[in-house]
Each structure stands twice: as C-alpha cells, then as structure tokens.
N, C-alpha and C positions, 0 to 999 in steps of 0.2 A: 534923687530917684533917677533921673535922666543919664546921670554918672554912673548908676549902678545897673541899669539897663544895657548902657553901652557896654560895661563889662560882660554882661551877661551874656550878650551878642557875643563878644569877643571870644570868651572861653568856648562857647558853643562850635564857634566856628574852627577853633584849635583842636575840638574832640574832646574837650573837658567836660566833664559832669558836675553840675553845681546845684546847689539844694537851697540857692538863697531865695527861691520863690517855689511856691507849690508846683507838683510836678505837671498838671496841666499846663502850665504856662510856658513849658519848652519841651522840646524832643531830646531823650537821653541819648549820651554819645553812641550807647552800645545798638541804637535803630539804625546810626549811619552805617555800622558794619555788624548786621548779624551774626551769631555765632553758626557756622557752617558745619561746626564738628558732629559725626555718627558714630557710633561704635557698631562694628560689625562682626557680630561672634566672637568678639575678644579682641578685635585690632580696630584701632583708633584711627580714624581718619580725620584729617583737617576738612574735609568736605566731603559730601556723598558723590562724587564724580569720578568713575574708575575707568580705565581703559579697558577692551573687550580683548579675549586673549585672540591671537591671530590676525589683530587689525593695527598691531601697535609693534610688530618687531618684539625685539628686546629691549624696546626703551630708545636706545642710541642714536637709531634711525630718525627719530624725531627732535633730536636735542638742539638743533639749530632751528626749528619752527615754534617749538611750546617750551615755556618753561616748566622742566618737569617736576620742579618741587611746588608746583601748585596744583598738580593732581593730585587725586584723593588717594588712590593707590594705581599702581600700575600691574597689569595682568601680562605676563608673559606670553609670547607664542607655545604653544601645548608644546611638553615636552616628554619623550619616551626613555627607555633606558640607552638604546641606541640612536645613533643618527638613522634618520629616514629620509629618503629622497622624494617622496611624495607620488602623487599620480602622475603622469606624463601629461604635457600640454596638448590642446588647450585646456585651462585649469580656470578660467574665468570668463564670463559672458554677461553683459549688461542687459538687464530687463526692465521693463515699465516700473519705474519707482522702486528700483533695487538694482540687486547683482545677484547672480548663480556663481557658487565656486565648488571646485572640486581637489583643493591644494591637496589633499591627502595628509594633512598633517605633517609635512615636510620640517624637519627641526634638526639641530646640531646634536641632540642627545643631552643628557643630564651633566656627562664629563666634562663634554668641551664647553657647555652652558657655565657651570662652576669656574671654570678655568678662564675663559676668555668673555664672556658676557657679565657675570655677576659683578666682576673689582669695580665695573664703571656703575651699576646700579647701587652699590654698597656706597658709592659717596653722596646719593642723595639722600632727602629727609623725608621723600615719600616712600610708604610701605609698599614692599614687592612681593605678590603671589604668585607661585608658579601652577601651570594650570598642567596636568599630567592625564597620560592616557596610557592605557595598555593592550594588549591584544586576548589577556585574560587575566584573571583575578591574581594570579601570583606577579606578574608583571606592575602591577599597581601596587603591590603590598612591598616590594623590592624599591621601587622609587619613593614610596613614602618614606620608607626607612634611611633612604639614601639623603633625602632632603630633611629628614630631621634633625639631621647633624650639621645644617648649614644654616649659620647664625642669621645671614643675609637675607633670609626668606623669612617673612611674617606669616605666611600663611599657605596653604593648598587648595587649589580650586580642582576640584575632579572632573573631568569631562566623562560622563557616562552615554554619551551620545555614540562612541566608537563601535565598530563591530566586534564582535565576542565571535573568535574563531573557533572555540570549542562548540559553539552552538549555532553552526553554519552561517556565521556573518550577521546574526540578529543583534543589533544593538543592545549594549547593558542597560540603557536607560528605560527600553520599552517594557521590562517584565519586573514588577515590584520586588518580588524575592531575590531576582539577581542583582537589581541594583543596592538593596538590602546588603547581600553579600560583600559586594565590591566596597562599599562604605565601610562596613565593619572590619573588613581588611585592612582598610587604610588606616582606620582608626586604632587598629590594634599595634600598628608599628610608628606612630606618632602622636606627639602632645599638640602639635601646632593646630591652629583654629583650620576647621575644614570646613570649604565651600563646596556645595556640589551644583553642577552644573545640567539643568534637566532639559531633557531633547520634548520640543512639542509634537512629536509623531507618535503620539499615543492616544486611547481613547478619553483616558482620565488622568489627566495629570497630577490631581490632587492624592491621588492613590500612590503614586511613586513619590511626591513630596512627604507623605507621611511614613513610607517605608524606610526612607533614606534619615530623615528626622529621627525615626526608631533608630536606626542604626548609628547614631553619634556625629550628623552632621551638625555644626555650628550655624548654618547659615545656608539659603539656598539663592542659586543664580538661574534666572531663566527669563527668555526662551535661548536656546540653541536656533540653529538655522530649521527652517522648514525645507523638506524634501521636493526638488523642483526637476524641470528639465526644459530645453529651448531646442528647437530644429532650426538649421540654414534651410530655408524653402528652396535656395539655388542648389545647393550639392544634396538636399535631402538627407543629410547627416546631422547628428547631434551637435550642437556647439562646445559641447564639451567631450573630450576625449573618453571621460568616464561614464558618458551617460546623461547620469543625473548627478545633481550638485544640491548645495544648501544654498535656499533663498534667503537673502537679509534686506535690509532697509526700508525705508518708510512704508513699501507696501505689507509687512508684516506687523507694522507696531500696533494695529486694532488686535488682531490676534495675541498678539504680546501682551498687552495691557490687560485684557480679560483674562489668559491664563495668570498672570501676577495676581489681580485681585482675588482670583478663586483661591489661589494657594495661599495669599494671606489670610483669608478666612478661616484655615484648618489648620495652620502650624503656628508654633510658638516663638520659631526662630525668625531672626532675620531674613529679609527677602529682597533680592538685588533684580531691579527690571532692566532688561536686554531687550532690544528690537527695534530697529528702525529709528532711534532718539536722534534727531539733527540739530533741534534747537533748545533753548532753556526751558521753552513752552512744552514741547514733548516731556522733557525728563518732569517738568512739576505735574503732569498729568500722571506719572508712574509713581511720584512721591506721595501725591494725593491720594491715589488709588492703594496707597500701604507699603510701597516700597520702601526699605530705609536707605537705598541708595540705588545709583544706576552703572550701567556700563555703556561706553561708547565705541560703536564700531564701524560700521560701514562709513558713519561719517566721517571718520578719520581719512577716508581715501578722497573724498568731496572737498573737505576742508583740515588741513592738518592741526590747525587751531581749535577744531570743534570742542576739544574739553575745556580748554580754558574760556571760550567764549560761552559754554553753556553753565561754568562756574560763576561768571560775572553776570550771566543772565538770572540765575537764581538769586544770587545774592542782591541784585537791584530790586526783584520782585519783591523781596521779603522787606528791604528797606522803605520802598515805595508805600506799602502798607503797614508798616510800623510792626512787623512781626519779628520779634527780638532772636528767634531760633528755628532753623530749619525743621527741627523735630516738631515745632510746633502746627506743621502742615502735613506732617506725615501722618495717613491714615484717616484725613479728614473728610474723604467722600460721605456726600449725603445720598442715600437712594431709598 
C-alpha cells in the first residue's frame, strides 16, 4: 500500500491522472491547469484575455515584452480605408486613476496594414481582429469587404464611437437606429465574426446593444472611453489640443462593470468587458458579472506584461479553488 501511495503521488507530481483510488483521494491533473478556453462569437480563444484596440499598437511593438502567443487575441489599432494622422498634440494627459487621450484614431490605413503589419501577426498562433472605423456607413462597408478577403484576420471589431460626418459629428454609437445601420452594412459585406464596440456616452446602453445584436453582431465589447477633459491651471488652456478626450483606466472600471452586467442581462450574444482592468482580480469581476472575455487597455501602458500577468492570475485563481474551467465562473454573480 505504501508503494502504491508513493506511485500515486509521483503520478500527480508529473501531472498524470490516475484512478487507483476513489476521486476524493486526489486532485485531478486538470485542476493544476484549468481550461481557459472560450468561444467569442465563433472565434476560439486559448484564454479570455484580449488586447484592447489602440493600446497595443499592431502587436509587434510588444514582441520583446510579452509572449504574444499566450494572449487570447490581439485587436490591432483602429484601421480606416486611408492612412490618418490623427489629432495634433498634445494628445494624452494623465488624470487621477487614469488618462485622457485624443489620438484621433491615427493609423497606417488598411493597405499598409495588410502589406507591412499583417505578415508578422500571421506567424502567431493568436487570433487577430481588425478594429475598423469610418466617417460614414459606406466607409465601414468598404473596409469590411476588403477585410473579408484577408485570411490572416479572424474577425472584425466595429468601432461605432467615431463621429458621423454626415450627422454633424455625432457618434454612430449614440443612436440605436444609426448603430443598427452601420452593423447591418458591415454584416452584408463579410462573413467574418463581428464584434461591436459600444460607447458609454449614452443614456441607455442596453438599447444600443439590442439594436446591434438585431443587426447581426456576433459579440459586443464595452465600454469604450468616457468623454472628459482636463485644464492646465497655469496656462488656463485645455491639456489636450482637442479640448476633450476619452477617459480610460481604473477610474472608469465601476462604470464599465455596471454597464457590462446590464448588457449581459438583455442580449444573447457574448459580451467582452473593457474598462480599467489592471489585475486578474479586476478581470475576474467582469467574468463573474457575465463577460465571456475581457480586453486589457490602459494597463498595457503601466505594465507591458499586464495581459500575461492577468492570464496567469486567472489560472491561479481557478486552480486554487479547483475550478476546472473559466466558463464555470462566467455569469455566476449572485444578486
């Protein structure tokens, strides 16, 4: 018996499951390595931790700092049909528990992205999603049609927080009808999975969520930044050349968590939580609230290894509590 017990301990230490004894006598190997896989609207991820668009460049910028093959998915910097220089500087201002940015969606454009950025990303085992935006619905549709032909892109995240030039600069995402039109136009041009990124700068985010779900979205990501501003009291000028910018970071996390929980209650498609997630504990709050995955944004500027640190933290949380899969905790909030 002592010899058998010794053999059992040896098998366990080597990560081998054995059934020589009743299950309650030992911990199965999968408890040491919980299953972190999730499916987001048809995109299979090895874990629920994604990078948020605009905070991770085109991926290669982080290759010396992060094991890019460990990340659940990489969502690249927002892409437009033509290259964009964005807004004039200053474009970033630090705020208590966060930051304001008014980058203005600077990017290389879809053609340069496909030729210069995508070849590197295609070598990774990590799914790549293209975040897209346009000044009108026609631009969104053309971008979707172009990306539909690119094999190296697993899905599309539609940014509907940008200004609609045909409606006086009002963001597409603040009107349920217009948001529906954008998503429907994109849906008609591509068979790739569609994720729609929702703006928090609305009266009722659930109305917008239901509208884009009806238009054919496969998943939702929320929230985008909250509009804010900061003033230099010495110069009496705005700290951003654009005057206002998007607030992100820990300061917005409680708002983001509340909105994610609300949207989860009303839609049938997966929801991805974004907003001030700095640690594994932060990410777990969103998962428990019902998010199927999370995106890491501002944390990447503070800690370039935030994504992998959070993945390891989630895995450790599950293993310590002998929870076999991350899906076992998603939506387990008790109210």
